[in-house]
C-alpha positions as CSV (number, residue, x, y, z in Angstrom):
1,M,-22.7,-12.8,16.5
2,E,-19.4,-14.1,15.1
3,K,-18.9,-16.6,12.3
4,R,-18.4,-20.0,13.9
5,Y,-17.7,-22.4,11.0
6,L,-14.7,-22.3,8.7
7,L,-14.9,-24.1,5.3
8,V,-11.5,-25.0,4.0
9,M,-11.4,-25.9,0.3
10,K,-8.4,-27.4,-1.6
11,Y,-7.9,-28.1,-5.3
12,E,-4.4,-29.1,-6.4
13,N,-2.1,-26.5,-4.7
14,E,-4.8,-23.9,-4.1
15,V,-6.4,-23.5,-0.7
16,I,-9.4,-21.2,-0.1
17,T,-11.3,-20.5,3.2
18,K,-14.8,-19.1,3.8
19,S,-16.5,-18.5,7.1
20,F,-20.2,-19.1,8.0
21,Y,-22.6,-18.4,10.9
22,K,-24.4,-21.7,10.4
23,L,-23.2,-25.2,9.9
24,E,-25.9,-25.8,7.3
25,E,-24.6,-22.9,5.1
26,A,-21.1,-24.4,5.3
27,K,-22.4,-27.8,4.3
28,I,-24.3,-26.5,1.3
29,T,-21.3,-24.6,0.0
30,A,-19.0,-27.6,0.6
31,N,-21.4,-29.8,-1.4
32,V,-21.3,-27.4,-4.3
33,E,-17.5,-27.2,-4.2
34,N,-17.2,-31.0,-3.9
35,Q,-19.1,-31.3,-7.2
36,Q,-16.4,-29.1,-8.8
37,E,-13.7,-31.6,-7.5
38,W,-12.6,-29.5,-4.6
39,L,-11.7,-31.3,-1.4
40,T,-13.4,-29.7,1.6
41,T,-13.5,-29.8,5.4
42,I,-15.6,-27.8,7.9
43,I,-14.0,-26.6,11.1
44,D,-16.1,-25.6,14.1
45,L,-14.1,-22.7,15.5
46,E,-15.5,-23.2,19.0
47,D,-14.4,-26.8,19.2
48,E,-12.4,-27.2,22.4
49,N,-10.1,-29.9,20.8
50,I,-8.6,-27.4,18.4
51,K,-5.0,-26.4,19.4
52,W,-4.5,-22.8,18.5
53,Q,-1.2,-21.1,17.8
54,R,-0.3,-17.4,17.9
55,M,-1.0,-15.8,14.6
56,W,2.4,-14.2,14.3
57,I,4.1,-17.7,14.1
58,I,1.9,-18.6,11.2
59,C,2.5,-15.2,9.5
60,E,6.3,-15.5,9.9
61,K,6.2,-18.9,8.3
62,M,4.2,-17.5,5.4
63,K,6.6,-14.6,5.0
64,M,9.5,-17.0,4.8
65,A,7.7,-19.2,2.3
66,K,7.0,-16.2,0.1
67,F,10.6,-15.1,0.4
68,I,11.9,-18.5,-0.7
69,L,9.5,-18.7,-3.6
70,K,10.5,-15.2,-4.7
71,K,14.2,-16.2,-4.7
72,I,13.5,-19.3,-6.7
73,Y,11.5,-17.3,-9.2
74,L,14.3,-14.7,-9.6
75,M,16.9,-17.5,-10.0
76,K,14.9,-19.0,-12.9
77,H,14.3,-15.7,-14.7
């Protein structure tokens, strides 16, 4: 059995994800995180309305973002 629900949590500029087998587990964790001022959303990974992209596109964008941030950091120091 694969994990079906993805909990996405955001606080300021930090984003964390956790996956769950059951919706109720995700809701309980989201409730706890909401009390700590995190914004949360739960995504059903089997939802047919989700438009999926190839992972390599996302990875390439992340690599570029890291490269740019590294350049900015080096310029400041």
